[in-house]
N, C-alpha and C positions, 0 to 999 in steps of 0.2 A: 503493498500501499504506498502512495506515493502522499507525504505528511505536505499541506499546505504551510508557509511561512506568514508570521504576521511578524508586527513584534511589542514588545511588553510595553508601551506606551500605549500602541492598538488597544490592545486586551483591557489593559486598565481605564482606559477612555469612554469604553463600550461595558466594560464587566466588574461587578464586583467578587473576590473569592472571598470564603469563610474556610480558612486552612484548617478548623476544628471540625467541621462538617463535612468539606468537599464539594461544596453546593456552589454554584455561581448563578447570581443575579443579574438582570437586567440593570444597569445605570444610566444608558443613553438608548436611542431608538438608533437602531442601523438602517432602518429602512422605512417607506412610507408604506410598504404594504404588510399587510400580516395582520397578526392581532397580540403582535409583540407588545406589553405592558415595564412601563419603569417598575422595580422593584420585585418582577414575578421571577420564578426559577427559570434560566435560561437551559436550553438544549431539551433533547430528549434521547430515550432509548433506540440506537440502532438495532434494529430486528435482523440484521445480516452478520451482527458480529456480536450485539450484545453490550458494548460499549457506551458510553454516555458522550453522545455528539452537541456541537453546537455549531450552528451556521451564522457567518456575520461578515460583509463586505462580501457577500455572493459565493464565500467559500465553505466548507466544511471543517471540524474540528475536532479532534479526539480532546475530552474533557481534562482527561490526565495531563495531556500535553499542553493545555492551556495552563493549567495550575504550575507544572511546571515553569513555564515563561512568565507566569505573575509573579513568581516567587523568586526564581534566581536569573531574571532578566534577559534570556535566550533562549532558542529551542531545544531541545536535549538533543545532544551528540551523540545518543544511543536509545535503546529501546528503554521505553518505563515499564516497571516489572508492578504490578501490585501484590504486595507482599502476603495478603490473607486471600490473596487468586477473587476477591470479587468486582468484576469488570466497571461494576458501578460506585464503588469506595474510592472516590479520590480525593480523600482526604491527604496532607501534604507526610503526615507519618506515616501512611500505608505505601505509599510509591519511593522507588529506588531506581537509580540509574541500573539497567542490568544489558549484556551482550545479548544477541539472541540465542546462544546457545542456553544461557542463566535463567534467561525468562522459558525456554521450554523444560528446563528441571524443575520448574516452581508451580507445574501442573498436578491434575487430577491425574488418578491409575487410568490408564487404558480398560476397554474391556478386555477381560481376562477370565476365566472359568474363575479364580479365586476371586476375585476383586480387590485383589491386594497388590499394589504397584511392586514390580520387579519379581513379580511369582507366578510361574507358567507351569501349566501342567503339561508334562511331555506324554503324550498317549503313547507313544511306542514303546516307551518304559511303564507305561499303565498293565498290570497284572503281570508282567517279570519280575519285576522287582520290588522293593519294598518302599525306594527312595523316589516315585515319582514326577515330584514337585523341581524345580528347576529355577535358580536364580539367576538373573542376569542385570547387567547395568550397562548406560553408553558412556564412553570416555574418548574424547574425542575424536566423534562420529563415528567409534565401532563400537560393536558389542564385545562387554565381558563377561565369559563365564563364572559364577561365583561359588558354582556347585549342585548336587542336587540332596534333596530335604525330604523327608517323612512325612512332613507338612507345609500346606500354603503357609501357616504361619513363621515356619522355620525359615524359610525358603525369605518370606517378604521380612524378616528381622537382619538374614543376612544383607538383602539388598540394603537398610535403612541404615545398617553400621557401614556398608562401603559410601552410600550418597553422603553419608555423614562426613568421611573421609574425602571425599574427591571433591562434594559440590560448596561445605561449607556453609555458609548460611541461603545458599538458595536449595537445599536438599529439603525434599518436599516427599515426606512420608507417604502420604495418603493422596 
């Protein structure tokens, strides 16, 4: 997604940002059209990606990027990660700079038989061995095998330990 550019001065001219709630409100009308009211909440939920978006100056901006420019004075040089994974929670304390890889690590578990991140059922081993669960993690874009386990919980625990060692603050267990 290509991000539109604007300036801190322009954002502050049109919007007020509450760092504690992450909510933007309109400070100034930016168009003669529409039902924009000064003091009302700016933006809406994007049905395509679940982020809060705000349109002004005939451009569409993700609210978390506007929060960053509002506070720090420039568009973020990288991606912004929502620490708690809630895409509409744009409180400054919930936002941090991240690389694409770091942002991807802070995500929910993909669909798997276990429902636990990093734990997958190896159907080829099922019935033959007592350790049908495999734990894997990605390091530098490559899958890293962590071992076979008797239960999904054991495989997940191995994933969690490896994630903390490899990913640090961006490790997400669930």
